[in-house]
N, C-alpha and C positions, 0 to 999 in steps of 0.2 A: 195283761197276761198273768201277772203275779196275783192279782186279786181273784181271778178265776181259779188259779191254782190253790190259793188259800181257802176258797170256798170248797174246792174238791177235797182238800186235806181235812176239813171238818167232817166230811162224809166218812173218810177213813177213820177218824178219831171216834165218831159215833159207833162204828162197827167195833172198834177196839174196846171202847168202854162197855158196850153191850156184852162182849165176850168176857170182860174182866169181872163185872159185877151184876150183869143182867139188868132187869128193869128197875132195880133199886137205885141205879144211877141215872134215873130219868131226868133229874133236875140239871146236872151238868150236860147231859145230852141235849136237853132243851136249849141250854145256853149255847151249845155248839151249833144248833139249828139257827138260832137267832144271829150268831156270829157269821154263819155262812150267808144269811140274807143281807147282813150289813155289808159283807164283802161285795155282793152283787150290787147293792145300792150304791156303794162307793164308785162303781163303774160309771154311774151317771152323775157323780159329784155330789151325792146326797149326804155323804159322810166323809170325814177326812181319812186319808189312807192310813195314817199313823195309828188310828183308833183300832185297826184290825189286829196288828201284832200285840198291842197292849191288851186287847180283849182276850186274845189267845193265852197270853201269860196269866191273866186273871183267872181264866177257866182252869189252867194248869195248877195254879195255887189252890183253887177250890177242890180239885180232884185229890191233891196231896192231903188236904184236911179230911177228905172223906175216906181215904185209903185206910184199911184196918192195921196194916203193918208195912214194913219196908219191903217185904218180899211179895206183897200182893200185886196181882196183875194191874190194878188201877194205879199203883205207884209208877209202874213202868209206863203206862199210858200217859200219866201226868208229866213225866219227865220228857217224853217225846213231844207233848204239846208245847212245853217250854222251849225245847230245842227248835221247833219249827216256828215258834213265835219270833225267836231271834233271827232265824233264817229269812223269814218273810220281811221282818223289819229292815234287815240289811238290803233287801231288794227293793222294797217300796220307798224307803226314805234314803236317797243317796246323798246324805248330809252327815258330816262328822258328829253332829249333835245327837244322832241316833245312838251313838256309842254310850252317851250319858243316860239316855232313856233305858237302854238294855241293862246297864250297870244298876240303874235305879230299881227296876223290878227284880233284878237278880238279888240285890241286897234284901229286898222285901221277902223274896222266896226263902233265902237263907235264914232270915230272922224268924219266919213262920216255922220252919223246920226245927230250929234250935229251941224255940219257945214252946211250940205245941207238939213236937215229936222228938223230944230229947233222947228217947230210947233208940232212935235210929242211928245214933252215933255221929261223930264228927266227920267221918269219911264221906258220908252222903252230903252233908252241908258244904264240904269243900268241893265236891264234884260238881255241884250246881254252878257256882260262879266260874269254875275252870271251863266247863263245857260251853257256857254262854259266851264267855270272853273269847274262847277259841273260835267259835262260829262267827261272831261279829267282826273280830280282827281279820279272820281269813277272808270274809266277804269284802271288807274294806280294802284289803290288799289285792284280792284276786279280781274283783269286779272291774276296776279300771283297766286292768290288763285285757280282760275279755272285751270290754267296750272299745278298747283301742283297735281291735280288729275292724270294727265298723269305721273308725276314723281313717285307718289305712285304706280300707276299701273305698271310702269317699274320695280320698286323695287320688287314688289310682283311677277311679271313675272320672273325676274331674280332669285329670291329665288326659285320659282317653277321649273325653268329650272335646277338649280343646284341640287335640290333634285331629280328631274326626271332623270337627267343625272347619278347621283350616283346610283339610283335604277336600271335603265336600264343596265348600265355598269356592275353592280354587278350581275344582273339577267343573262345577256347574257354571261358574263365571267364564271359564275358558271355553266351554262348549257353546255358551250363548254368544260370546264374542266372535268365535269362529263362524257361527251361523250368520251373525249379523254382517260379518265381513263378506261372506259368500253372497248374501242378499245384495249388499252394496256392489259387489263385483258383477252379479247377474243383472242388475238393474242399471243404476246410474253409470257405472264405468263402461259397461258394454254399449249402452245406448250412446253416451257421449263419444266413446271411441268410434262407433260406427258413423256418427255424424261428422266427426273430425276427419275420418279417412274416406268419407263419401262412399261407404260400402254399398253392396247390392241391396242391403236391407233398408236403405233410406231413400230409394228412388220414389216410393209411394209416400207423398207428404201426409196424406190422411192417416196412413198406417203409422208414420213416425209420431204424429200427434197422439194417436191412441196408445202407442207404446210409452210415450212420456207420461201420459195420464196414469197408466198402470204403474209405472215406476214411482210416481209421486205417492201412490197409496202405500207401496211397500216401504218407501223411505219415511213416510209419516209414521209408520209403526216403529221405526227405530227411535223416533223422538218422543214416543209416548211411554207411559208406565205400564203398558200391557204387553204380554208376550206376542211374538210374531204370529200372525194367523197361519194356520195349517191348511193345506189343500184338502178338499173333501171329495174330489172326483178324479179318478185315474184317467178319465177321458180327456182331461186337459193336456195329456201328453201330446196330442196332435194339434194343439192350437198355439204352439210356441211361436214367438216373433222371429222373423229371419227368412231363410230360404223356404220355398214351398215344401210341404211334407207329403210324402207318399207312404201309405201304410199297408201292412200285410199281416196275416195271422188272425188273431181273435176278433170276433165281432164286438159291437158296442155292448150287447147284453152280457157276453162272456167277460169282457173287461170290467163291467160293473160288478159282476159276481166275484171276480178276482180282487177288486178294490175292497169289497166288504170283508175279505179274509186277510187283509193287510192292516197293520197298525197305521194310524194316521201319520206318525212320524216317518214311516217307511214311504208312504205315498208322497209326502212332502219332499223327501230326499230324492225319490225317483224323478219327480217333476223338475226339481232343481238341477239334477244331473242332465236330464234331457234338454232342458233349456240351455244350459251351458254348452252342451254338445252341438246344438243347432246354432247357437250364437258363434261358436268357434268355427263351425263350418262356413257360416255366412261371411265371416271376416277373413278366413285364411284359405279355404279349400279351393275356391274358384269353381265349385260345382254349381249345377243348375237347381238341384233339389237334394233333399235327404230322404232316406228310407227308414221308417221305424217299423220293426218287426216284433210282434208280441207272441208268446207261446207259453203253455203250461205243460210241465213234464212232472207228473206225480204231484208232489207237494211243493213244487218249485215254480215260481213265475220268473220268466226272463224276458228281457226286451233288448233289442239291438238298434243302435242309431248308426247308420252308415252313409257315407258320401263317396262319390266317385271322383273326388277332386285330386289335387296335386299331392296330397299326403305329406309326410315328413319322415325323416330318418331319426328314430328315437335316440340313436347314439350321437347324432350331431345337433339336432334341434332341441337342445336342452331347455331353452327358455320356454318354448311352446309346450313341451312335455311336462315341465314343472307346473305350468299353469293348469293343465288338465289334471295333474296329480292333486293339486291343492283344491281345485274347484269341483272335481268329480270324484276321484278316488277317496279323498279324505272325507267328503260329505257322505258318500255311500258307506264307508266303513263306520262312521259314527252312528248310522242307523241300522247296522247289521246287514248291509247289502254288499255283495261281492261285485267288484268292478274290474273289467279287463279292457285295456286299450291296445289295439293293434293298428299299425300304420306302416306304410312304406312309400317311397317316392314313386309317384305315378299311378298308384293303385288306390289312393284315398285313405280314409280313416274309418275304423270300425270300433265302436264302443259297446260292450256287452255288460248289462246289469242283471244280477240274479238275486232274487229275494225269496226266502222261505215263506210259505203260506201258513196261516194259523199259528205263527210263532208268538211267543210271549213278548211284551214290550221290551225294548232293548235297554231301558233305563237301568242304571245300577242302583241297587238298594241302598238306602241310608244305613250307616253302620249303627250297631248297638254299642252301649258304653261299657258293659260289663258282662262277664260270664256268671249269671245268677247261680247256676248249679254249683260251679266251682267255689264261689264265695260262701254259699251256705254250707257246703261240705267242709270247707276250711274252718269256718266258725264252729261248726258242730264238733269236729275232731279236736279243735283247740280247747273248747269248753269241757269236753269229756276228759281230756288229758289233765287239765287243771283240777277238775273235780276228783279224779282218781288219785292224784297226788295229795290233794287237800284232805280227803277222807282218811287216807293212810297216815298222814301227819297227825291228825286229830286222834286217831287210834293209838298212835305212839304216846301222845300226851296223856290220854286217859289211862293207858297202861302204866305209865311212869308214876302218876299220882296215887296209884293203888287201886283198891277195889277187888272184886272177885276175879280170880285168874286160875281157876282149878285146872290141874294137870299142865299148867303153863301153856294152855291152848292159845292165849292171845299172841304169844311169841311166834308160834307157827302160823297163826292166821295172818299176822302182819307180814311175815316173810312171803307167804303165798300172794298177798295183795301187792307187795312190792314187785314181785316177779311178773305178775299180770300187768302192772302199770308199765314196767320196762318193756315187755313184749309189745304192748299196745302202741307205745310211742316209737317203736323201732320200724323204720321204713321197710326193712327186709321182711319182718313178720307181717306187715300189712299187705304185702303182695299176695300172701296166702290167706285171704280174708275168711274163707270158710273154716279152715283149721283154727285160725285165731279166734273166731266166734265160738267154736266148740270149746276151746280152752278157757275163754272168759266165762262162759256160762257154767262150766265145771268149777272154775275158781269161785264163782259166786256161791254155788251150793256148798263147796268145801268151807268157805269163809263163814257161812251161816251156821253150819254144823259145829265149827270150831268156836264161834262166838257163843253158841248154846252150851258147849262143853265147858267153857270158862265159867259159866254160872252153875255148873253141875246139872246142866239141862233143866234150868229153871227152878232149881231148888234153893239157891243161895245167891245173894248179891245181885238180884235181877235189876236193881236200879242202875247197875253199872254195865248192863248188857249193851254191847256195841252193835246194835241192830242195823246201823247204817253201813257197817263195814262191807256187807255183800253188795250194797248198791254201787260201789265203785266199779267193779267188773261189769255189772249190769248196764250201767250208764255208758260205759265204754263200748260194749257190744251194740247198744242201741245207736251209737254214733256211726258204727260201721254199717248197720242195716236199719235205717230209720223207718222202714215200712210198718204200717199199723199191724198187718197180719203177723209179721215176724215178732213184734213186741208182745202182742197178745199170746202168741205161742210160747215164747220164752217165759213170760210171767206165769202162764198156766203150768208150765213144767216146774218152776220154782215153787209155786203155791202147792202143787201136788206133793213135792218132796217134803215141804214144811209140814203139811197136813199129815203125811205118813209118819214123820218124826214125832209129831204131837200125839198121834195115836199110840205109837210104841211107848213113848214116855208116860202116857196116860194110864198105862197098866199099873204103874207104881203110885199114882196119885193124880188127883184132878188139878190141883194148883199148878204144878210144874207144866202140865199140858196147856193150861190156860196161858201161862207166861210165854210158852213157845208160840202159841197162837197170836198173842199180842205182838211179840217181836216179829213174827211173820207178817202181820198186818203192816207194821212199820216198814219192813223191808220191801214188800210187794207194793204197798200203798205209795211209799215215797218214790219208788221206781216208776210207778204208773203216773204219778203226778209230774215227775220230771219229764217222762216221755210226752205227756200231754203238753207240758210247758214248752218242750222242744218243738213240737209240731206247731204250736201257736206262734212261737218265735219265727219259725221258718215260713209259716203262712203270711204273717205280717211282713217279714223281711222280703219275701218274694214279691208280695203286692207292692211294697214300697219301691223295690228296685225296678219292677216292671213299670210302675208309675213314673219313676225317674226317667227310664228309658223312653217311655211314650212322650213325656214332656220334652225330653231332649230332641227326639225326632220331630215333634211338632214345632219346637222353637227353631230347629235347624231348617225345617222346610220354610218357615216364615223368613228366616234370614236369607235363604236362597232366593225366595221371591223378592225380598226387599233389594237384594243385590242386583237381581235381574232388572227390577224397575229403575234402579239408579244408573244403569248403563246408558240410558238415553243421554245423560249429561255428557258422556265422552264424545258423542257425535255432535252435540251442540257446540261443545268447546272446541271441537276439531274443525269447525267451519262447514258443516254439512248444509247450513242455510244457503250458502252460495250455490251449491249444486242443485238444491231444491228450487231456488229462484230461477236458475237457467232452464231447468226442465219445465218449470211452470210457463216460462215464456215460449218454449217450443210447443208445449201442449196447447197453449192459447193461440198459437199462430202469430204472436207478436214479433217473433224473429224467425227468419228464413233459414232452415237447416242447410240450404245450398249456398248461402252467403259466406264469403271467405272470412269475414269478421266473426260470424257465429261459429264457424268451424275452428277458428283460432281459439275462441273462448272455450269451446268444448275440449279442444286438445289440452289447453292449460288446466282445465278442471279435471280432465281424466288423469293427467300426470299427478296432480295433487292427490286425488283420491286413491290412486294406485300406491302412493307412498303411505297413505293411511292403512290400507289393508295389508301392507307388507309387515306391519307390526304384529308380531306373533300373538295369537290368542292366549298363549301360556303366560304372557306378561300381564297378569291381572292388576298388580299394583303399579308396576313401572309403566305399562302401556297407558293406564288411565291418567297418570301424572304427566307423562311426557308428550302425549298426543296434543294437548293444547299449545305446546310450543310451536307446532307446525303452523297453526292458524295465526299465532302471535307474530311469527316471523313473516308470514305472508302479508299480513296487514301492514307491517312496517317496510315492506319492499326489500327484504333481505333474502339473498340466495342461501337458503338453509338446507342442509342435508343432515338427516338424523339416521343413525345406524344403531339398531338395538339387536342384541343377540337373542337367545332363547332362555336366558337365565333371569328369573324375576328376583326382586328384593323379597325379603322375608316378611315385610310389613309395609303399610302405607307410609309410615313416617320416613323410612329410609328412602323410598321413592320420591317423597316430597322434598327431601334434602337435595337430591340430584336435580330435580326440576327447577328448584329455586335458583341454583347456580346457573343453569342454562337461561332461564328467563331474565335474570339480571344482566347477563352479557348480551342477550338479544336486545334488551331495552337500551343498552349503552352503545350498541354498534350502529354506525351511521347507515341510513338507507342506501341500497345499492351495493353494500358490502356482502361478503360471503362468510358463513360460519358453518363449521363441521362439528357435529357432536356425535360421539360414539360411546356406548356403554358395553363393557365386556367383563366377564368374570375373572377374578384373580384367585389366588390360592384360598383366601378366607374372606372374600368380599366381592364388591363390584367396583370397577374403575371407570370414572367418567373422564373422557379426554375431549377438550374443546380446542379448536383451531380457528383463529380469526385474526383480524387486524388489530383490534384494540380490546383486549380482555382484562378483566380484573375480578377480584374477590369482593363480594358485597360486604359493606360494613355490618357488624353485628356486635352486640354486647358480649356474646360468648364466642370462643374460638371455633373455627371450622375444624374438621378432622385434621389431626396432626399431619397426615400424609397428603397434604394439598400443596402442590408446587406450582409456582407461577413464573413463567418466563415470557419473553417477547413473543406474543402471538400464540401462546400455548398454556393451557391449564390442565393439570392432572390431579384428580381427587379420588381417593379410595375410601369407601364406606364399609364399616363392619358393624357387627352387633353392638359393640361397645359404644358406637356413635349414636345409638337410639335415644339415650337420655338427653344428649345435646340437641338432637333434632327435635325431640318432643318439646323441650323448653323453647326452642327458637320458633317452631311452627305452630305451637299451641296444641300439640298432640294430635292424635288421629281419631 
C-alpha cells in the first residue's frame, strides 16, 4: 500500500514540477517516472523497498540543484519531495536503522545547499534537517501506537473466537448428545422395556425380531463416526412399531407434498415424536389402537396422535409426564416444532405437533469474531486524530525555528488547526458529524490561505511554506466520511479555492501564482494520496478480517464435526455393547422374548440404559468423563448410583479429575458393595461426594485439591478453576 502511494506521489510531483519549471525540468520528471515504475516493481519484489525513499531524496536534491533561487517553485517542489521521501521511508522500513538512513541523506542535502547554494542562507539549511528529523521521529513514535490498534483488535478477536468456540461446541455437543439419548430411549430402552414387561407390542415374535433389527441399525449409528441418519419420508409416520395405527386427514400424495416443504430435521423430529407417542401408548394406555390425524392449515402442518386408553393426571403422574416432556416436547422444540400434550384419567392421551411449512432451517448460525465496520472506523478515526495532532506539532516546530511568517499568519493558522483537532476528538462534536465536517473543510481552506499569507502569498520564504497544514483537517474529515464521492467533492472544492487564489495573486506576478499552485498540488495531492492509502488499508483490512472470520467459521465447523464424531466413544465406554448384543440375540431368534430369563436380562439392561440417558446432555465434559464409571461399576458387580446435576465443568481436565477419584474408589471397593456418587455445584466450583464402605484418596505425587475431606465411608472434594494446573499435571492435560 505504501509503495502504491509512493508511485502515486510521483505523479503529483511530476505535475508540480511541470507547473514550476515547465518542460525544462524534463530530466527530473523522467527520474520521477522511473521512480514510480521502481515502486511498482518493488511490489513484486524486484527492487528493495528502501530504494524508493532513497531515490525520492536523490531526486529532491537534484531539483534543488536545478532551482534558480530559493523562492523558485521548483525549490518548493524539491522540499516536498524530500519530506515525502522521509515519510515513505518511515512507513516502508519499520526498523530503527531507517533513522540513520534519513539523517544520512539529510546531511547530504544540507551540505549540497551550503556548498552549492550559499546565497540561500543558513535558515534554509537548518530547516531541512529539522523537518526530516521531525517527520521520521514522529513516524517512529506514532506508527507503533497506530499498529497497536490492530494488536488490540487481534486480542479481542481471539478472545471472542475462544468464547464463541466454547459456546458453539457446547451447544452442538449438547444437541447431539440429547438426540442420541432420545434415539437410545426410542429404540433399545423402549424395546427392552416392552419385552421385560411383556407389553402388547411383543405378542408377535416376528414383529419383535424386526423391531430389534431396526434398533440395531440406529444403535450402530451411535457407535460410528457419522451423523445419525435423518428420515426422508413423512409417510413413515404410520409405520411405527407398537399398537395398530388408524389414520385420518391427508392422503399419501398430500403428505408427500407436505414433506417436501419441511426441513429434514423437522421430519426427523416429527417421526421421533410420533414413535415415542405410539410406544408410550403401547406400554401405558391399555388402548387397542392409536389414531394419527394429519392436516394443513395455511402454512402450518399439524398432526395429532391420540389413544382412547386410561390416560393420566398431569398433576399426579409426574414421572410419565416428565418422560413425555423429555422425549417429545424437548425434541420438538429443538427442531422448531410446537408440541402440546393433553390427557385425563379415563379419556386417553392426545399429543398435537405443529410445524411451519417452508420455514428456514432451525440451525443457529455460527458466530462471527469481530465487528469489521466498527474496527475499521475506530482505526480510521484514531489514525486521523494522531495525524491531526502530529501535523500541528510539526507546524509549531517549523514556526519556532524561524522562516517566513508574514503578518504572523502562522500563529493564527496553528490556533485554527488546534481548535479543529480538539473539536474532532470531542465525542460531543462527533455526534453532529455534518456540522463538524463543514467546520473541518472550512478550517482546511482557512489554514491554506493563512499558510499562503505567511509567505506573503508566494512572494518570500516559500521554502518554509507549511503546505501540509491544511491536510490535518482534510484527513480528519475524510475519517468521518470515507466515501470516494465525498472525498472527490471536498478535494474539488479545495482545488477550486486554491486555483481562484492563484488567479487573484497572479495579477501581481507569475512566480507567486506558480508557488501557490505548487503548494496547492502538495495539499491536494497529499490528501488524495492519504485518502487512497486509507481506502487500500481498509480494503486489505476488511479482506483480512473477513478471511479470518471465514477461517474461524470453517475451523469451528470442523471442530464441531470432530466433536460429534468423537461422541461414539461415550457410548462404547458406557457399555452399549451389552445392549446391542442382547438386541442381536432377540433379532436372530437365539433367545425367546417370552422367556423369564430373557425378560429379566431385558429389565436389567433397560434400568442400566435409563440411568445413562438421565445424564443431562448439557454435561458435555462431565457426562463424557463420568459415564464410563457406570460400566466399570457394572463389570465389577458394584451397586453404583450416579447423580449428576445440570452444571458442567468448565473444561475436560476438571471433569477428568472428578472421574479419577470415582474410578479409584470403584476399583478398591469389593464386589457386591454399594457406592453413591453425586456431583453438584457450590458457590465457585463443583463438589463430588462419595459414599461407600471403603473409600480412599488415590496416591499421587501432587496433592489433590485442598478442600478434599475423607472420613469413614465419605469423601467430599471441591474443584475450582485454580485446580486446573494440578489436574493437568496429574492427568497429562486435555
